[in-house]
C-alpha positions as CSV (number, residue, x, y, z in Angstrom):
1,M,-5.8,0.1,20.1
2,D,-6.8,-3.3,18.5
3,I,-7.9,-3.5,14.9
4,E,-11.6,-3.8,15.7
5,T,-11.6,-0.8,18.0
6,G,-9.7,1.2,15.4
7,M,-12.2,0.2,12.7
8,K,-15.1,1.4,14.9
9,S,-13.3,4.6,15.7
10,S,-12.6,5.2,12.0
11,K,-16.2,4.6,11.1
12,K,-17.4,7.1,13.7
13,V,-15.0,9.7,12.4
14,R,-16.1,9.2,8.8
15,L,-19.8,9.3,9.6
16,T,-19.4,12.4,11.7
17,T,-17.4,14.1,8.9
18,I,-20.0,13.3,6.2
19,T,-22.9,14.3,8.4
20,F,-21.1,17.6,9.1
21,S,-20.7,18.0,5.4
22,V,-24.4,17.6,4.8
23,I,-25.4,20.2,7.4
24,A,-22.8,22.7,6.3
25,G,-23.7,22.1,2.7
26,I,-27.4,23.0,3.3
27,L,-26.5,26.2,5.2
28,I,-24.0,27.3,2.5
29,L,-26.5,26.4,-0.2
30,A,-29.1,28.7,1.5
31,I,-26.6,31.6,1.4
32,K,-25.7,31.0,-2.2
33,L,-29.4,30.8,-3.3
34,Y,-30.2,34.1,-1.5
35,A,-27.1,35.8,-3.1
36,A,-28.2,34.6,-6.6
37,R,-31.8,35.8,-6.0
38,I,-31.0,39.3,-4.8
39,A,-28.5,39.9,-7.5
40,N,-30.5,38.2,-10.4
41,S,-27.1,36.9,-11.6
42,A,-26.7,33.8,-13.9
43,A,-23.2,33.4,-12.7
44,L,-24.2,33.3,-9.0
45,R,-27.1,31.0,-9.9
46,S,-24.6,28.6,-11.4
47,D,-22.6,28.6,-8.2
48,A,-25.8,27.9,-6.2
49,L,-26.6,25.0,-8.5
50,E,-23.2,23.5,-7.8
51,G,-24.0,23.9,-4.1
52,T,-27.1,21.8,-4.6
53,V,-24.8,19.1,-6.0
54,N,-22.7,19.3,-2.9
55,V,-25.7,18.5,-0.6
56,L,-27.0,15.7,-2.8
57,A,-23.5,14.1,-3.0
58,A,-23.0,14.4,0.7
59,L,-26.3,12.6,1.4
60,F,-25.4,9.8,-1.0
61,G,-22.0,9.7,0.6
62,L,-23.5,9.3,4.1
63,F,-25.4,6.2,2.8
64,S,-22.4,4.8,1.1
65,I,-20.2,5.0,4.2
66,I,-22.8,3.2,6.3
67,Y,-23.2,0.5,3.6
68,S,-19.5,0.1,3.1
69,E,-19.0,-0.9,6.7
70,K,-21.2,-4.0,6.3
71,P,-19.0,-7.1,6.8
72,A,-18.3,-9.5,3.9
73,D,-21.0,-12.1,3.4
74,Q,-21.9,-15.0,1.1
75,D,-23.2,-12.7,-1.6
76,H,-20.3,-10.2,-1.2
77,P,-17.2,-12.2,-0.3
78,Y,-15.0,-9.2,-0.9
79,G,-17.1,-6.9,1.3
80,H,-19.1,-3.8,0.4
81,G,-16.3,-1.3,0.1
82,K,-16.7,-0.6,-3.6
83,I,-20.0,1.3,-2.9
84,E,-17.7,4.3,-2.2
85,Y,-16.6,4.3,-5.8
86,F,-20.3,4.3,-6.8
87,S,-20.7,7.3,-4.6
88,A,-17.7,9.1,-6.2
89,A,-19.1,8.2,-9.7
90,F,-22.6,9.5,-8.6
91,E,-21.1,12.8,-7.5
92,G,-19.2,13.1,-10.8
93,G,-22.5,12.5,-12.6
94,L,-24.2,15.1,-10.6
95,I,-21.4,17.6,-11.2
96,S,-21.7,17.0,-15.0
97,L,-25.5,17.4,-14.8
98,A,-25.1,20.7,-13.0
99,G,-22.7,21.8,-15.8
100,I,-25.3,20.9,-18.4
101,L,-28.1,22.8,-16.6
102,I,-25.9,25.8,-16.1
103,F,-25.0,25.8,-19.7
104,F,-28.6,26.0,-20.8
105,D,-29.4,28.6,-18.2
106,A,-26.5,30.8,-19.3
107,S,-27.4,30.4,-22.9
108,T,-31.0,31.5,-22.2
109,R,-29.6,34.6,-20.4
110,I,-27.5,35.5,-23.4
111,L,-30.5,35.3,-25.7
112,H,-32.7,37.1,-23.1
113,P,-30.6,39.5,-21.1
114,A,-31.9,40.7,-17.7
115,P,-30.6,43.5,-15.4
116,L,-28.4,42.7,-12.4
117,E,-29.5,44.0,-9.0
118,N,-27.6,44.3,-5.7
119,L,-24.6,42.6,-7.2
120,G,-22.2,44.0,-4.6
121,L,-24.0,42.3,-1.7
122,G,-24.7,39.1,-3.6
123,L,-21.0,38.9,-4.5
124,K,-19.9,39.3,-0.9
125,L,-22.3,36.7,0.4
126,N,-21.2,34.3,-2.3
127,L,-17.5,34.8,-1.7
128,F,-18.1,34.2,2.1
129,S,-19.8,30.9,1.4
130,G,-17.1,29.9,-1.1
131,F,-14.3,30.4,1.4
132,L,-16.3,28.5,4.0
133,N,-16.8,25.7,1.5
134,G,-13.0,25.6,0.8
135,A,-12.1,25.3,4.5
136,I,-14.7,22.6,5.1
137,G,-13.6,20.8,2.0
138,Y,-9.9,20.8,3.0
139,V,-10.8,19.2,6.4
140,I,-13.0,16.6,4.8
141,F,-10.3,15.7,2.2
142,K,-7.7,15.3,4.9
143,V,-10.0,13.0,6.9
144,G,-10.7,11.0,3.7
145,K,-7.0,10.5,3.0
146,K,-6.3,9.5,6.6
147,H,-9.2,7.0,6.8
148,Q,-8.9,5.8,3.2
149,S,-12.4,6.9,2.3
150,K,-12.9,7.6,-1.4
151,T,-16.3,9.1,-0.7
152,L,-14.8,11.7,1.7
153,E,-11.9,12.4,-0.7
154,A,-14.3,13.1,-3.6
155,D,-16.6,15.2,-1.4
156,G,-13.7,17.3,0.0
157,L,-12.0,17.7,-3.4
158,H,-15.3,18.9,-4.8
159,L,-15.7,21.5,-2.1
160,I,-12.2,22.8,-2.6
161,T,-12.9,23.0,-6.3
162,D,-16.0,24.9,-5.5
163,L,-13.8,27.6,-3.7
164,F,-11.8,28.1,-6.9
165,T,-14.9,28.4,-9.0
166,T,-16.4,30.9,-6.5
167,V,-13.2,33.0,-6.5
168,A,-13.0,33.0,-10.3
169,L,-16.6,34.1,-10.5
170,G,-15.9,36.7,-7.9
171,L,-13.1,38.2,-10.0
172,G,-15.3,38.2,-13.1
173,L,-18.3,39.8,-11.3
174,G,-16.0,42.3,-9.7
175,L,-15.1,43.4,-13.3
176,V,-18.8,43.7,-14.1
177,L,-19.2,46.0,-11.1
178,L,-16.3,48.2,-12.2
179,T,-17.2,48.3,-15.9
180,G,-20.9,47.8,-16.0
181,W,-20.4,45.1,-18.7
182,H,-23.5,43.0,-17.7
183,W,-23.0,40.7,-20.7
184,L,-20.1,39.2,-18.9
185,D,-22.4,37.6,-16.3
186,P,-23.8,34.8,-18.5
187,L,-20.4,34.2,-20.1
188,L,-18.9,33.6,-16.6
189,A,-21.7,31.1,-16.0
190,L,-20.8,29.3,-19.3
191,A,-17.2,29.1,-18.1
192,V,-18.4,27.5,-14.9
193,A,-20.5,25.0,-16.9
194,I,-17.5,23.9,-19.0
195,F,-15.3,23.5,-15.9
196,L,-17.9,21.4,-14.1
197,L,-18.4,19.2,-17.1
198,R,-14.7,18.5,-17.2
199,T,-14.5,17.9,-13.4
200,G,-17.4,15.5,-13.4
201,F,-16.1,13.5,-16.4
202,L,-12.7,13.0,-14.7
203,L,-14.3,11.9,-11.4
204,V,-16.6,9.4,-13.2
205,K,-13.6,8.1,-15.3
206,E,-11.5,7.5,-12.1
207,S,-14.3,5.7,-10.4
208,A,-15.0,3.6,-13.4
209,H,-11.4,2.5,-13.5
210,A,-11.6,1.3,-9.9
211,L,-15.0,-0.4,-10.5
212,L,-13.6,-2.2,-13.5
213,D,-10.6,-3.4,-11.5
214,A,-8.1,-1.5,-13.6
215,E,-4.4,-1.8,-12.5
216,N,-3.6,0.3,-9.4
217,P,0.1,1.5,-9.9
218,E,0.0,3.5,-6.6
219,L,-1.0,0.5,-4.6
220,L,1.6,-1.8,-6.3
221,V,4.4,0.8,-5.5
222,K,3.3,0.8,-1.9
223,I,3.5,-3.0,-1.8
224,L,6.9,-3.0,-3.5
225,K,8.4,-0.5,-1.0
226,H,7.2,-2.7,1.9
227,I,8.4,-6.0,0.7
228,N,11.8,-4.6,-0.2
229,A,12.2,-3.0,3.2
230,E,11.1,-6.1,5.2
231,D,12.8,-9.4,5.9
232,R,11.3,-11.9,3.5
233,G,12.3,-14.9,5.5
234,H,12.4,-18.1,3.4
235,V,10.5,-16.6,0.6
236,I,12.9,-16.6,-2.4
237,T,10.9,-14.4,-4.8
238,I,7.3,-13.5,-5.8
239,H,5.5,-12.9,-9.0
240,E,2.0,-12.5,-10.6
241,T,1.1,-9.9,-8.0
242,K,-2.3,-8.3,-8.4
243,A,-3.8,-5.7,-6.0
244,Q,-7.1,-3.9,-5.8
245,L,-8.8,-1.5,-3.4
246,F,-12.4,-2.4,-2.5
247,G,-13.2,0.9,-0.9
248,R,-11.0,1.0,2.2
249,D,-10.2,-2.7,1.9
250,T,-7.1,-4.0,0.1
251,H,-7.0,-7.4,-1.6
252,V,-3.7,-8.8,-2.8
253,D,-3.0,-12.0,-4.8
254,M,0.5,-13.2,-5.4
255,H,2.6,-16.3,-6.2
256,V,5.3,-17.0,-3.6
257,V,8.4,-19.1,-4.4
258,V,9.9,-21.2,-1.6
259,P,12.5,-24.1,-1.6
260,E,10.9,-27.1,-3.3
261,F,11.8,-29.6,-0.5
262,F,9.8,-27.7,2.1
263,T,7.0,-29.6,3.8
264,I,3.4,-28.2,3.4
265,K,3.7,-26.8,6.9
266,E,7.0,-25.2,6.3
267,A,5.8,-23.6,3.0
268,H,2.6,-22.4,4.8
269,D,4.5,-20.9,7.7
270,A,7.0,-19.1,5.4
271,T,4.3,-17.6,3.1
272,D,2.0,-16.8,6.1
273,A,4.6,-14.7,7.8
274,F,5.4,-12.9,4.6
275,A,1.7,-12.2,3.9
276,F,0.9,-11.2,7.5
277,S,3.7,-8.5,7.4
278,L,2.3,-7.1,4.2
279,Q,-1.3,-7.2,5.4
280,K,-0.4,-5.3,8.6
281,N,1.4,-2.6,6.6
282,L,-1.6,-2.2,4.2
283,G,-3.9,-1.6,7.2
284,H,-7.7,-1.8,7.5
285,G,-9.5,-4.8,6.0
286,S,-6.5,-6.0,4.0
287,V,-6.4,-9.6,2.7
288,V,-3.3,-11.2,1.1
289,H,-3.8,-14.4,-0.7
290,T,-0.7,-16.4,-1.6
291,H,-0.1,-19.3,-4.1
292,V,3.0,-21.4,-3.3
293,D,5.4,-22.2,-6.1
294,P,8.4,-24.6,-5.8
295,C,11.8,-23.1,-6.7
296,E,12.7,-26.0,-9.0
297,R,16.3,-25.0,-8.6
298,E,15.9,-21.9,-10.8
299,Y,16.7,-19.3,-8.2
300,C,19.8,-20.8,-6.4
301,T,21.9,-17.6,-6.8
302,E,19.3,-15.5,-4.9
303,C,18.3,-18.2,-2.3
304,P,20.3,-17.9,1.0
305,Y,18.8,-21.1,2.5
306,T,21.9,-22.8,3.9
307,P,20.7,-26.4,4.6
308,C,19.8,-26.8,0.9
309,A,21.0,-30.2,-0.4
310,I,19.9,-29.7,-4.0
311,R,21.6,-26.4,-4.7
312,M,22.8,-26.1,-8.3
313,S,24.8,-22.9,-7.9
314,P,26.1,-20.8,-4.9
315,F,24.1,-18.0,-3.3
316,S,25.2,-14.6,-4.7
317,A,22.8,-12.0,-3.3
318,R,19.1,-11.2,-2.7
319,K,17.7,-9.4,-5.7
320,E,15.7,-6.3,-5.0
321,F,12.1,-6.6,-6.2
322,T,10.9,-4.4,-9.0
323,L,7.4,-3.7,-10.3
324,D,8.2,-5.8,-13.4
325,S,9.4,-8.7,-11.3
326,I,6.5,-8.9,-8.8
327,T,3.9,-8.5,-11.6
328,S,5.4,-10.7,-14.3
329,N,4.4,-14.3,-14.9
330,G,7.8,-15.5,-13.5
331,K,9.4,-18.8,-14.4
332,H,6.3,-20.9,-13.3
């Protein structure tokens, strides 16, 4: 399968997955709303409100995946992949908003208590929808990881989190059924609100780091492992490496040191082969930009180039790259 065919196949899988998430989210939301209504429970209503967030986030995610696939153009030379981080941030904001609304709703119920009705049936329906959400979320998260989609990862993780929230509520409301302590219902809703506020904040924070081009240690480690495992050819060393994810696309900039007497073509061929190997390893939409630096006879002990006529000291051994060495300013 060539790269273009693979990209089209990946897009189809991601669009199918997020569309499925929207449809499933609407059905699950309907079950949760019905459960909350028949039980007149603040806790179940809080869970239903989170379900509303799931649907809205999935709809925005559908748009972001379609938009992210647009090719790079004059206005967006790095492509449109970062829209997926906006989608994840949007979902985090919605989760936080749901937490605020639930907090006020639960506070009102504490001040103005209301009797619970049909709690047993409402609880069963809610637990069923929660486990369904968890299963769907797991599938979506795995697809997101495989296809490097931040939107699907965030959506799947949110649905998995929703399962834990539902189970925790179920245990609490089970206690209400056994004891008749109806005052626990709004307190459980408050606990959900606090949990959602924290979850939303962390999701927004992570997305903001990506949008602000914060250092990506995970990506740098991946690059480091590859260049240490592969033949570096006539590349002596590298430094000033910077790497960022633009949605599913990876952009890498690095300074590459080659023997100073190389012709422009020889230097180009050496760095091109090195960059192509890394680009292939990083996968979809990856771009590796290299800046050529002359050795200036400062790396003789780690340069195995035999025909060198200007060597100042004998070759000793290739040095293994480290995170410090590939990101430092180097000797140039």
